[in-house]
C-alpha positions, 0 to 999 in steps of 0.5 A, spaced: 557 919 646 564 917 644 564 911 640 569 909 644 562 909 651 558 906 645 563 901 644 563 899 650 555 899 652 554 895 646 560 889 648 556 888 655 549 889 658 543 888 656 541 891 650 533 894 649 528 895 643 522 899 645 517 897 641 513 904 637 507 906 641 501 908 636 494 910 638 488 906 635 488 910 629 495 907 628 499 914 629 505 915 633 502 917 641 510 921 643 506 921 651 506 913 651 513 912 647 516 917 653 512 913 659 516 907 655 523 909 655 522 913 662 521 906 664 526 902 660 532 906 664 528 904 670 531 897 669 539 896 668 540 896 661 546 897 658 543 901 650 536 902 647 535 901 640 530 906 638 526 905 631 528 897 631 526 891 628 521 890 634 519 898 633 515 897 626 521 901 623 518 898 616 513 901 616 515 908 620 514 914 617 519 919 614 516 924 618 514 919 625 521 916 625 523 925 626 518 924 631 522 918 634 528 919 634 527 927 637 523 923 642 528 918 645 534 922 644 531 927 649 527 923 653 534 919 655 538 924 656 545 921 656 543 916 660 544 910 656 547 910 648 541 912 643 541 908 637 537 909 631 535 904 625 536 906 618 536 901 611 532 902 605 534 905 598 540 909 599 538 915 598 532 914 603 538 910 609 542 916 607 537 921 609 535 919 616 542 919 617 542 926 617 536 926 621 539 922 627 546 927 626 541 932 628 537 929 633 544 928 637 543 919 636 548 915 638 549 910 633 545 906 627 543 899 626 543 897 618 538 893 616 537 889 610 536 892 604 529 890 601 529 886 595 528 878 593 535 877 592 542 880 592 549 879 590 554 880 596 557 885 592 551 889 590 550 888 599 557 891 601 556 897 596 549 898 598 553 898 606 559 903 603 555 907 601 550 908 607 555 908 612 560 912 609 555 918 608 555 918 616 560 920 622 556 916 626 558 909 629 554 904 624 552 897 626 551 891 621 545 886 622 547 880 618 540 879 616 535 877 611 537 878 605 544 883 607 548 876 610 555 877 608 561 872 609 565 872 614 572 875 608 566 880 606 565 883 613 572 883 613 572 888 607 566 892 611 570 894 616 576 896 613 573 900 608 568 903 614 572 906 620 565 907 622 563 901 623 563 898 630 558 893 631 556 887 627 549 885 629 548 877 628 541 875 624 541 868 623 543 865 628 548 860 624 554 859 630 558 857 624 559 862 620 559 867 625 564 863 629 568 864 622 566 872 623 568 873 629 576 869 629 576 872 622 574 879 623 577 879 630 576 885 636 575 890 630 568 889 630 562 889 637 558 882 635 552 882 638 547 877 638 540 879 634 535 872 631 528 874 634 528 872 642 535 871 642 535 868 649 533 861 646 541 860 643 544 866 648 548 859 651 551 859 643 552 865 642 556 867 649 561 859 648 564 864 642 564 870 645 558 874 644 557 877 650 550 881 650 544 879 645 536 884 643 531 883 648 525 883 645 521 880 651 524 886 656 519 891 653 513 886 657 518 881 662 523 886 663 525 882 670 525 877 668 528 878 662 535 881 666 534 875 671 535 870 664 541 875 663 545 876 668 544 868 671 547 867 663 553 872 665 553 869 672 555 861 669 547 860 674 546 854 669 540 851 672 537 858 673 538 860 665 535 851 665 530 854 668 528 860 665 529 857 659 524 850 660 518 855 663 519 862 658 522 862 652 522 855 650 513 855 650 513 863 648 518 861 642 514 856 639 508 860 641 511 865 636 512 860 631 505 859 629 504 865 625 509 870 620 512 876 624 509 874 631 517 876 633 514 883 633 506 883 634 506 878 641 512 883 643 505 888 643 500 883 646 505 882 652 505 891 653 497 889 652 497 884 658 502 888 662 497 895 661 503 898 657 500 898 650 503 901 644 497 900 640 496 893 635 501 892 629 501 895 622 498 891 617 501 887 614 502 884 621 496 881 624 495 880 632 494 875 636 488 871 636 485 871 644 487 863 645 494 865 643 494 871 647 491 867 654 498 863 652 502 868 652 497 872 659 501 865 662 507 865 661 507 872 664 504 870 669 508 864 670 515 869 670 513 872 677 517 867 679 523 868 677 
């Protein structure tokens, strides 16, 4: 797809992030992954991000990544833009970008570097090297060890013509608003904190029209109902869904590190669309937590 078409898809509409299917031995399971992607396409989504954070990019092998992007491109077949992740070391990221180009991926999401801490000039050098190694449009994920200020994002955008977007993973509205006002419409801005719906109203107020929805994996109708109510200014529906579903879900998610992914896989199991368990070092929720999640899923049917 053209860069313009990808940017348009990222600017308006719900962004979906499918979990990665694994069998009982923890190996990638292509057959159910294909069915999952087809099911996603039955809904009103604007883009599909494969092998993302929700898709456990951090735990995938090179071969699995290759399988996932090939499967996604063939299954989605240009019905929506397909974005895949890349990151880790610079040589690995460049290799993954090349694989994505060859597979027919429409864009890339650059994950933060893996370090306990690094200075912004190092992060910029890291991002520039990777982004300039590919012809594909790239979205920078401003999160964790890769958080950059407004001026740094502006510098990165000036140095990388194919940088088209910024995904916010901080939830820091002051810094994000600074970036949006400083960089302007040079980039597309995406909400990307875990369970982004919980601050979607704040995102929208500063011009961030869309966000990543992980809960779409097990409550797609609710996710879309909420997004459409948000964009339509239906404050009563937004308030009700936030109170009834997203606040309790975020409280449950906060019980243990990694539950932003683990609960999504548990939710998929509870609706009969299992993708297996998460890989260590993540852990699955216990039975009591699964019961709370089941009740939330049942309650979501009211919307």
